N, C-alpha and C positions, 0 to 999 in steps of 0.2 A: 019788876024787881030782878027777874032773871036776865032781862036784856041789859039792864044797867050793870050787872056783874060781869057779863060777857064783854061789854065795852071796856070796862076797867082792865080786864085781863088781856084783851087783844091789842090794846093801844101800846103798851110797852113792847110787846113782841114785834109789832110792826116797825116801831122805831129801831129796834135792834137789828131787824133784817135789812132795813134801809142802810144802816150804818155799816153793816158788814159788806153789803153789795157795793157801796160807794168807796170802800177803803182801797188804796193803791196796791197792786200786786208786787211783792218783793221777790226778786230772783237771787238765788244763792251764788251764781256764777255769771260773770259778764260774758257776752258773746265772744267766741274764739275768733282770732284773726287768722285768715288764711295765709299760708306760707308763700303764696303766689302774689299776695297783695304788695304793691309797691307805691303806697300812698306817699311815702317820703323818699326823697332822693338821698343818696349816700352823703352828699355834701351837707344835708340838713342835720345828719347825725354827728358830723364832725364838730368837735368843740372849737371855739375861737382860739387861735394860737396864743400860748402863754397863759391860758385859763382852763378851767374844767367845765366852763359853762357851755351848754349845747347851744348851737345857733349857727346861722349861715354867715360865713366870713364875707365881709363886704368886698366888693371889687377893688383890687389893689392892696387889700389889707395884708395878704400873705407876702406880697413883694415888699411892702413897707416893713413888716416884721423881720423878714430875712435880712433886709438892708440894715436895720437898726441893731439887730442882735448878732449879725454875722453867722446865721445858721440857715440851713436849707429846710424848708417845711414841705412835706409830701403827704398827701391824703391817700392812704391805702386801706381799702375796705371800710371806710367810714372812720378810720383812726388817723389822727394827725401825728406824724412822726417827725420829730425835729432832730437834726444832727448838725454839729458844728462843721462849717466848711473847712476850717484849718485842719481838723482831725481827718476829714475825708481826704483832703489833699495829701496829708502826711501818710495816711494808710495806703493811698494809691502809689505814692513814691516808694514806700517800703515794699509794697507788693511787687511793683515792677522791678525794683532792685533785686529782690530775692529771686524772682523768676529769671532775671538775667543771669544771676550767679549760678542758679541751677542749670540753665542752658549751657553756660560756659563750662561747668563741671562735667556735664554730659559730653560735650565736645572734646574736652581734655581726655576723658576716659576712653572715648572712641578713638582718638588719635593715638593714645598710648597702646591700646589693644591692637590697632592696625600696625603700629611699629613692631610690636611683639610678634605678630603673625608674619610680618615681612622678614624679621630676623630669623625666626624659626624656619621659614621656607628657605631662606638663604643658606642657613647652616645645613639643613637637610640636603639641599641640592649640592652644596659644596662637598659634603662628606660622600654623597653618592658619586660625584664626579671624580673624587680622588681614587677610589678603588677601581682597578682595572677589571673588566669582566673576564679576562683571561687568566687571572691569578686568584688563588684561594688563600684566605686569611689563615686558615689552619691547613697544614701544620707549620706554615712559614712563620706565623706569629710566635709559636713556641721556640723555633730556632733563634729568632731575634731576641727573645727574652733570655734564652740560655747564653747567647753571645754577650749580652749586656751584663749578666751575672758573672760570667767568666772574667770580664774586665774588672769587675768589682773584687773578685777573689784574687786576681793577680796583683792588685794594688792595695791589698788590705793593710800592708805594713808601710805604705808610702805616705807622703804628705797629702794634705787635703786637695791640692790641685790635681794630682794624679788620680786620686780616688774619685774625683768628680769628672775629669775629662776622659779618662780611658774607658769607663763603662759606656759613656755617651758615644765615643768614637767607635767602639765595638758594635754598639747597637745600630748606629747609622750605617756602618759598613755592612752589617748583616742585613739590614733593611734594604739597602741598595742591591745586595746580591740575591736575596731570596724573593724580593718583590720589586723588580727593577722598574716596571711601568708605574706602579703605585708610588714608588719613591720619586720618579721623575715628575709625576703630577703634584706630589707634595712639595717638591722643590720649586716648581713653577708657582704654586700658590703662595709659598713663603716669599718668593721674590716679588710677587705682585704686591703683597702687603709692605714689603721692605721699601719699595719704590715710593711709598707715601712719606717715608722718613729718609731724606737724602743721606744723612749721616750714617744711618744703619745700612743703607744700600751700598754706600761707598766702602764701609768696613767689610761688608759681605764680599764685594768684588775683590778687595785686597786680600781677604782671607782665601778666597777661591783661587786667586792667582798664586798665592803662596803655596797652597796645597798642590795645585797643578805643577808648579815649578818643582816642588819637592818630589812629586811622583815622577816627573820627567827626569830629574836627577837620579832617582832610584833606578828607574828603568835603564838609564844610560850607564849607571854604575854596574848594574847586572849584566848588561850587554858587554861592557868593557871587561868585566870579570870573566864572563863566558868566553870572550875572545882570547883573553890572556890565558885562561885555562886550556883552551883548545891549542893555543900556540905552545904552551908549556908541554902539553901531552905530545904534540907533534915533534917538538925538539927532543923530548926524552926518547920517543920511539926511534927518531933518527939517530940519536946518540947510541942507543942500544944496538941498532942495526949496523952502525959503522964500527962499533967496538967488538961485537960478537958475531956479526954476520947473520943474526937472526932477524928474519923479516916478520914484524908484527902487523897484523891487519889494521888498516886504517878505520877509524870510527865512521867516517863518511861513507866508505865502501860498504861496511856492514849495514848501515842505514839504507843504502841504495838497494842492497840485496833483499832486505826485508820488504 
């Protein structure tokens, strides 16, 4: 009786143990893939051009797709990149045009800056060459300014021609007197630039000849006046001597004694 009861109890437990032992083991997570595994090539990850389906593009399929659709297909890191050839060409042309214009702009700026430096150096050298090292700007510059202002004062009630010409003439005359070497250098520079314009150079020559002729006539008139005065004095002295018997000393003799 007891053995029969034990058999009835043990039999279900045995079947339960066998069922549990034969059940498959279920894992919560799948095995992790190593980052160094390279089971698939990058080309296998790239989708077929024109689709989102993963797969390996057949040989010549990319070339055919590029030819049919007018695009260029490139596989970068497993990603298929498509770009229109016309757009690439236009962007290239625009980029080259822009780069060329930028280069031209840089060259133009460099040329303009070089011209500015050349002009600046030329002006600096010219001004330095005008001034004579043997002459001082001060106080000669003050004297020249006073002379020009004196000409303006003398012609304050005259017409516009005299009010413009006389101060300039006084200033130029004072400039030539107080700074002769600097005035000579300035005149040479002015003549150098005037030669570039023949009409101006010709007018300058004619004006200079007129001034020289006027100065020559003035000197001649002064010499003639001096000679006439000396002759008159000599005639007067002789007349007094003949009339009164008084012998007046001659001017030339007094000068010789001195």
